[in-house]
N, C-alpha and C positions, 0 to 999 in steps of 0.2 A: 335543101339545107338539112337533110335528115341526120347527117353525122354530127353537125354542130349541136343540134337539138339534143341528141343523146349524150354528147360529151358534157353538156351543161348539167346533166342529171347523173353523171358518173360518180363513182365512190369518192367522197371527200373526207379527208381526215383532219385537215387544218380547221381550227375554230373560226367561225365567221360571225361578224357583227351583223345582225339581221333586224328587220323592222318588227319582228314579233319577239322582242324581249332580249335580244343579244345573246350572250353566252350563258350556259347553264350555271347555276350557283354552286356546282361542284365541279371538280377537275376530272378529266379522263384519267390522268395519272398524277400523283403527287411527285414533284421533282425535288429530290434531295441532293442528288449528285449531277453535276453538269460538266460535259466535255468542253474544254476551253483551250485556246492557244494563248499562253501567257505572253505578256508584253515582251517583244523582242525575240520570241521563239517561233520556229516554223513547225515544231512538233506539238503533239496534243497531250494535255494533262487532264486530270479529273479534279473538280473542285466540289467540296462539301458546302452547299449554299447555306446550310443552317449554322455552321460554325465559321464559315469563311476561310477554312483551311484547305490547302492543296493535299489531296489524298495520294495521288501519284503524279510525279512531275516528268514531263517530256518523255513519256513512255511509248507513244504511238506516232507513226509516220502519217497515218490517215485518221480522220475524225472518227472516234467511237460513236456508235449509235446512241440515241437517247437511252438513259439508264432507267429501266422499269423494274421495280421490285428487286433492285440490286443486280439485274442481269443486263448485259449489253454485248454487242458484236463489233468487230473491227476487221477491215480488209487487210490481209497480210501481203507479204512481198510477192507471192505467186499469183495474186489476184483472186484468191478465194477468201472465205470468211471464217473467223474463229469467234467462239462465244467465251465470255468471261463472267465471273462472279465478283462483285465489288469487294467481297471479303478477302479475295486473293487476286487483286486487279491486274497482275502481270503474268499470271499463269492460266493459259486457256483451259476451259472446262472440256470443250470439244471443238474440233476444227476441220478445216479443209472442205467447207461446204461451198458449193457453187452459187447458191441462192439462199437467202435467209429472210425471215421477218424478225422484228423485235419480239421479246417475250411480252406476255401480258401479265396482269396481276393474278391470272389463273395459274401461273407457273408453267406455261407451255409456249412453244413456238413452232413455226413451220419452216422446214429447210429441205434442201436437196443437195446431194453430191454431184459433181460433174459426171454426166452420163447416167445418173440415177433418178429414181422416182422421188416424189415428195414424201416427207415423213413428218409426223407430229412428235416432238421430243420434249423431255422434261428438263429441269434445271441442271441435271447432271449429264445431259447429252444422250441419255438412254432413249431409244426409240419406243414410243408408246404405240404407234401404229404407222405402217407404211400405207400411204394412200394408193388407190388403184392407178395403174399405169396410164389410164385415159384421163386422169386429172392433170391438166396442163399448168394451172396456177392456183394459188390459195392465199387468202389474205391472212394478216395477223389476227389473233383472237381479240374479241371485245365482248364483254359480258358473257363469256363462255361459248361464243359462236364465232365461226370463221366462214367466209364466203369462198367457194371454190368454183372453178370453171373446168369443163371437160372439153374433149377434142371437137365436139360439135358446136362449141362456142356458148353453150348454155351454162347457167349459174345456179348453184344451190348452196346449202349450208351444212357444215359438220359441227359436232360438239368437241369438247376437249379430249375425248377418247378416240377421236378420228372417225366416229360413226356418222353416217349421213342422217341428218334429222329432217332436212327439207330437200326433196329431190331437185335436180337441176332442170327447172322448168322456166327459167327467166333469162332474158337477154342481158340484163344487168342486175346485180344484187349488191346492195350497200350494207355497211356494217351496222350492227346494233350498238351505237356509241353510248347513248345516255339513257335510253329507255328500252323497253322490250318490244319495240316496233321498228321496222325498217322499210324503206322505200325500195321497191323493185320495179323493173321495167318488163312488161309482158312480151312474150315472143309473138310471132305471127302478126306483126303490125300491118294494118290495112292501108295506112296512109303514110306518105313521105313527110308530110308537114305536121301532122298531129300524132303524138306518141302516147299510147296508153300506158298507165302505170298503176300499181297497187301498193297498199301498205299491208304488211303481214306481221303476225306476232312470231315469237320464237319457235312455235310449233308449225309454222307455215300456214296458219289460218289467215284467210284474206279478211282484213277488217273493212276495207272499202276499195273501190276501183274508180279511177277517173281518167282524164286525159288532158294533154297540154292545151287543147282548145278551150277547156273550162278553167283549169288551174295550171299555172306554170310554177312548180316548186322552186324556191329560191335556194334551198340547200337540200341535202339528201337524207337528213336525220331529224328526228324529233328533239326538241330542246325546250325545257320548261313545260313539257307536256303538249306542245303544239308543233305543227309543221308550217312555216311561213311560205306563202305562195302568192303569185301575182294572179289576180282575177281582172283581166283587162289591164287598166292602168292603176288598179288599186291593190294594195297589199292586204291580204287577209290571213287569219290564223286558222288552221284546220286541226281539230282534235283527232284522236285515234279512230273515230268512226267517220271521219271525213266531213264533219259538220263545222260550219264557220262559228268561231267563238271569239270572245273578246280577247284582246292582247293581255296575257297574264302579267306582263311587266309594264307598269306605268309610272315607275318611280324616278324617271329621268327628267321630270318637269322642272325641278329646281336647277338642275344642271343646264338645261336648255335656256332657262331664263338668265343665266350668268353670262351668256354671250360669248362662249368659247369658240375659237375658230373651228375646232374639231373635238369630238369626244367619242370614246368607245368604252363599252362596259367590260369589266374584267369578270372572269368566272366567279370571283368572290363577291360580286355585286357592287363594287366601287367603280369609279370612272377615271380613266386616264384622259387628261384634257390637254389641249394645245392652245396657247395664246401668245401672240407676239413671238413666234418661233421657239418658244420654250414650253416644256412639258412638265406636268405635275399630276397629282392624283387627288380626287375629292370623293367624299361619300355621297350617298343619294340625297342627302339634305343640302349638299353644296359645301359642307365643311371641308376645308383644305387639310388633307392628310400628309401630302408631300408637296412642298412649295414648288412653284413654277420656275425651276432653275436648271432643269436638265434638257439636253438635246433630244432625248427620247427615253421612254420607259417601256420595259417588257415584263409583264407579270408572269411569274413562273410557278408559284404555288400558293398564292394568297398571303403568305407571310413574308415572302421574298420577291424582290424585283431586280431586274438588270437595269442599271442606269447607264446611259450613254452620255459621255461628256468628252469633248475635244477628241473624238475619234476612238476613245478607249471605253471599255466596259468595266463596271464594278458592281458588287452586290450591295443592296440596301434593304432595310426592312420596311414595313408598310407605314412607318412614321418618317421615313427618309434618312434614318440613321445608318451609317456605313456598317456593313457586316464584314469584319476583317479588312485587310488593306491590299488585297490582291487585285491587280489590274490585268485585263486580258484584251486581246485584239479581235478575238472571234469566239463564238460559242455555237454549239450544235444543240438546238432546242427542240426541233420537231423532226418527226420521222420523214425521211426522203421518199421511201417507197414501201408501202405497207403490204406488198405482195411478194411471195416467193414463187419461183417458176421451176418446174422440174428440170433435171439436168440434161434434157435432150428435147429436140423439136422435130416435128415432121417438116422437113425442108420444103417439100412440095406445097404443103398447107400454108407454111409461113410465106412463101413467095406468092401464092394465090391470094392470101389475105392482104398482103401489102398492095397488090394490084387492084384490089377492090376499092381502095381508098383514093384513087385518082383516075382521071381520063384526060383527054386532050385539052380540056378547058378549065378543069378545077382539080383541087386536091383537098381532101378532108373538109369538104364543104365550102372552101374559099376559092374565088376566081380573081381575075385581074381587076374586076370592078368592086370587090368586097372591101368595105370600110369597117372601121371599128364600130360604127353605129349599127351595122348589120350583125355584129357579134356582141352587142352590149350585155346579153344575158349570160355571157361567159365570165364577166368580170365582177369583182366586188364593187360596192358603191363608194368605197374610199379610194379616191384617185391618187392619194399620196403613196399607196402601195406600188404604183406603177410609174411614178415620176422618174424621168431619166432613162427609162427602158423603152425599147422599140419592139418588145417581144411579149406575146402571151403564150403561156405554157399550159397545156391541158393533157391529162391522161386519156388514153383511148384504148382500153383493153391492155394488151402487152406493150403498146407503143406510148412514147411521149411525143406529143405533137407540139411544135413551136410555130406560131404564126408570127412572122417577122414583117413589120410595117415599114413604110418609107419615111417615118418620122417617129418621134417619141409617142408612146401611148398616152401619156399624161405629162403636163408641164407644171412645175411648182412655181409659185410666186416667190421671188427672192426676199420680199419684205414680210409678208404674212405667213409664209410657209404653207398656205392653202394650195391645192392642186386642182387642175381641171383636165378632163379627158379631151383629147384631140379626136373627136368623133369622125373627122374627115380623113384621118390617117388611113392609108390604103395598104392592103397586104401585097408585099412584093415577092415573098417566097414562103414556102411551108417546109419545115424540116421534120421528117418522120424518123424517130430514133427507136431502134430495137436492140435491147441488151441481150447478148447471147454468151456472155463470159462464163455462164454456168454450164455451157455446152462444149462438146469437143472442139478442138481448134480449127477444124476444117468447115465449121458451120457457116461462118461469114462468107467465104468465097463461094460456097455451094449455093446459098440463098441468093447472093448477088448475081451469080451467073444464070440462075433460073429465072430471076426477074428480067434481066437484060435480054435473055433469049426469047422472051414472050412480049417484049415491048412493042413489036410490030402489030400485035393484035389490039393495042391501045392507040395506034396511030403515031408512034414515035419511031424515028430512024436515027441511026448514028450520024451526027453532023460533023463532029470532030472528036478527037480522042477523049473518051470519058463523058461526052455530052451527047444526049439524045434530044432531038427537036421534033415538034409536031408542026402540022400545017398552020396551026393557030399561033405559032412562034412561042409557045410555052416550051420549057426545057426541063430536063431531068438528069440528075447525076447521082451516082452512088459511090460510097466508100466505106471503109471500116478501119478501126484502130482500137486496140485493147479490149476486144470483145464487144464493141459497139458498132452496129450498122447504122449508117446515116443515108437516107434518101432525101435529097433536096429537090424540091419542085419550084422552078422559077416561073413567074408569070410572064417574064420577057427574056427571050433567048440571049439578048446582048448583055444581060447581067450575070449569066451563068459562069461558074468557075468549077473545073474538075476537082475531084477529091482524091486524097491519097488512100492507099490500101496497104495496111500493115497487118500481115498474118501473125497470129500468135504461135508460139512454139508449144508443142505438147509437153505437159508436165509429167 
């Protein structure tokens, strides 16, 4: 299960509720502008959450990215990306990039043009530095640092000038999100079951080294000065030197005593609570800030929340008072993909790397006997997040891996709103997705043809059109559309369905 173990330690950008204090008491980015779909509209607008006013209405066919320090990107009609400044929200600052990251509050982003190398750019779209051609992908910036990967699969860090600060000596490098320390996974692993990891500072100095036999990190970043980790069956908090310390956050006791069905800490230190299928917010003393009258609440900047009622969203302040009267049906709150990829790939290397992730009996660490219980380290402890879905989604380098189960991952109680994991749910297929829209249009068929031509070395033969089968009756099929390659690995051949293949036109 080496791949699953490493996936559980891969870069995580979404905030997680943990046993060592929950979320940091500061936000990664302050949200003032929010991309939304207004009630009754299929297009995207931008809402000022402080005033409750719509800044630009129905201007975009696809969702703008989260707006950081006034900068955002949008996918255009040709499938590439344009950057915008909120001061002139309908006029692109720079465009036609094949792959992009969000801007950071450092005022820089990473992007590439179709067929081109990765570049660090400023708010006007000017190139600060073109990264070496062997850099295959690079993260967004956080605290002045970005993680990059080279063609050898190794990871390191650059600064906002595009200079290498920490050489590429790691198999995984996570972002410096809230502190000056990051978790990295060492190369040259000696064991398939136990993974060695280190914590480094922004200069690459190793603070301490451990392994998953001793500690299993729950998340990939420090928060409130500690890294939560499992030590056997116990949750412990590790400081920057790897020493076990007391949980720095212990102010949830009054909230626990109140008997809420669920509670989660917000980055501002309050608690969103659930009782009798209704949601509100309380402070650490248990004082009610927002009454229990909403279907859901999403904290976006400490002073503003998204309230969900009767299937529609609206903005409220931290006392529950409405901010404006705009209602919307959808919002884009978090970054979908914090990595940019250069505008070309080595198709031989891409095909070979895909084939490393499966064999006749398993794919990405899962086989026909794998249950959710076997993969419980990959999920958050809040079962409500998975209720109604039969899929777990995990990043794995340049891939997005979807584990599809034979039933729901979690089931919610219709009366209480509580949810429980279905730990006996079994993986029925694995979907491996690779986005190459940033590459020339012949990239998808080239990679697929190279994989299929080598499937015999993995024990797969063509059984019927588009479907390859093994002696173990596992099956594999590949397809592509709109610059996305999908490899679907079925645990049982009789469930397999061939995919379509739609080639892009050259722009």
